[in-house]
N, C-alpha and C positions, 0 to 999 in steps of 0.2 A: 670744536664745538658741533654738535649734531643739530640737524634741523635748522642750520643757519639760514636766516630769511633776509632778503634785501626788498622793501617794500617800494614801489614808484607809483606815480600819479599820471599815467600815459592816459588813461580812460577818462579824461577830465582835466581839470586844472587844479593845480595846488591851492591856489588862493581862493579862485572862485567857488571851490567845493571844499574848503578848508574843514568846514563843520562835519563832513562825511569821512574824511580820513584821519581827523585829529584823534579820535577814540581808538584808532587802530595802530598808533604811533608806538605804543608801549609793547606791540606784540612782535615787532621785527627788530632784528638787530642793526639794521642801517635803512637809511632813506635816501631815495633819489626824489626830490620833489621838483617838479617841473611847472612851471608857470609863465604865462606873459604879462603877469601884472603882480610885482612884488608889492602888495598892500601892507598897511600898518600893522594889520591884524596878523598878516602871516610875518611879516617881520619880528613882531612882539613873540610868536609862538617859536618861530626858528630860534630866536635868543635865548630861550629856556637852556639853561646848562645841560640838562638831560636830552634835550633834542638837538642842541647844538653839536654835541660831542659825536653824533652819529649820523649827520645830514650832509648831503651834497646838494646844492641848490642848481638846478638848471634854469638860469634866466633867459627866456627866450626873447630876443629882440631882433626882428628882422628888418626894422626901419621903415613899415608899412603901416605902423600904428596910427590911427585916427584917420587913415584914408578909408576909400571905398572898399579895399581888399581887407582890411582889418578894422572895422569901424568903430569897435567898441575897445579896443587895445589901446594903453597909453602911448603917447607920441614917444619919439626916440628920447627927447630931452627929459621928459618926465619919469621915463624908465631908469634913465642914467641918476636922476635925483632920489628916487625911491632906493636904489643901490646903494647909494651913499648912505641914506638913511640907516638902512641894514647895517652897514660898515660901521656907523658911528654906535651901534648897539653891540659891537664888539663880535659880531658874526664874521669869521675868518674869511678873507677874500680868496684864499686858496682853496676853499671848500665851494666857491661859486664858479659855476661854467656858464661861459657866455655862449647861448645856443641860437645859431642864425638857421632857423628850420621853419619855412625853407629858405634857401637862397634862390634868388630868381636871377641867373646871370643874363639877362638880356642886354644888348647894346643900346637900347634906348632908355638909359636910365637904371636897369637894374644892378650893373656892376659898379655904377656910381654910389648906389644905394649901399651895396655891401661894403665898398670903402668907407662911407660914412659912419657905419656902425662901428667898424674896426677902430676908426680914428676917435670915436666919441669915447670908447672905453679903454684906450691905451694906457690912461694913467689911473686907471681905477683900482689897481692892484689885482685884477683878474687876468690870469695868464692862460687860461685854456678855452679853447673853442671847438664846440660841436657844431656839424654843419650837415645839411642834406639839400638836395636839390629839389624842387618842386616836382611833384609827382601828377600826373594827369590823372583825374577822376571825372567820369561822364557827368555825375550829378553835380560836381563842383564847376565844369565847364558850363552848365546850364545856369548857374548863378550867375556867373561872369557874363554871359548872354542877356540877361535880365536888366544888367545895368550898361548894356552896350560896350562892353569890354572883350576883346579877343583873348583868348587863352594865351600865356606868355610863350612865345616861340624860342627856342635856341637850341644848338646842336654841339657837337664836341669842341668847335672851335670856341665857342663861348664858354663851355666848361673849362676849357685850357685857361683862358683868360682868368677865370677865377682862381684857377689853382696859382696862377702867376702872381695875381693880386695877394693870395695867401703868403706866397714867397717873400713878398715885401715887408711882411709884418713878423717874420720869424724871430725877430729881436726882440718882441713883445709877447708872442702867443705860440703855443703849440696847437695843431689842428688834428681833428679826428672825426671820424664819422662811423656810423653802424652799419646800416644797409647800403651806403652808397659807397660803390667801389672806387678805389685811388688807383689810377694809373701808374704802372711802374716807374714811369719816368718823373712821377712826383712823389715816389716812395719817402724821400727826405723831407717833403714838404707836409704831408698829411699821412695819418695812418687810419686803418679801418679797426675799429675795437668796438665792442659793444657798450651800451650806456651804462651798463653795470659791469665793472671789471674790478681785477685787483689792484690798478692804480687807485681808484676810488677808496677802497679799503686801507691802501696804505696811508692815503692821506688823513683817514680817520684813525690812524694808529691800530687798524686790526690787521690780524694775521690769519688768514683764512683761504684756504685753497678753494677757488671757484671751477667748478665741475660742468660739464654738460652744457648745453644750449637750451634756450627758453622755446625755440623753434616758432617764435611769434610770427615771424613772416620770413620769405625766402631772403637768404643771405644774412638774417640776423645773428650776431654773435654775442648777445647778453646770455648769461650763465642762467642755468637752471635754478639757482636760488632766488631769482626775481620772482616777485609775488605783487600783484596788482593790488593797489589800495583803494582803487575806485572802480565802480561797475557802470559808470555812465557811458551810454552808446549813442550819443545824440550830439549836436552841436552845443555849444556852451554860449553863455551870454556875449563873448567876445565877438561873435558873429563873423569870423574869418572866412571869406568866400572860397577858399581853397580846402577846408576841413574834409578830411576824409569820412567823417561821419555823415549821415545823410539826415 
């Protein structure tokens, strides 16, 4: 197949900006829809036969929904319920990726939050987890300062604890990350792959060799077939304080 395109919704949110990317869905061969809020409207759209057969949903659930860090993101229990609604509409759970982005592996509650998310979804039918550790941005740090919160501090020891936590759940999940490097000693715990990979296409019953990289950011492993479905370059209504958009 020539000009093979995989549409993604990274410059925005698949549910918040559904009206912006929905008209473009027919122009791509596959879709990676990324959202922090699986709304009923998004569920209805994803359940359409022509959309369902070519879509992988990344449901981002960090465990901080409804807190000052993610003020307008659904709480953990609501996210679980909405994904159950999607499941009831016959959207295959093997085409859903639990995205913990970002992970905040701090000792004072961060590791426990990661554990709570993994435990909440262990019987959902979702078997893949993608993760990244929170990245420092000066403008995001200023947002936290305004509410009196220090930037989350953690080092290699805390990251190691996060990988050990993942090891505990290998009977339920496989773990992968894109730009976050996986230490060699945890090579059997998690792998580093692009958000768009041949594994995704295989799940969709597609056979197409993905070549090149998108060069979206350093260490990004996504293929050159990746094409952005959204053009927004500013924070969305979820209001996440760590957002990299200014």
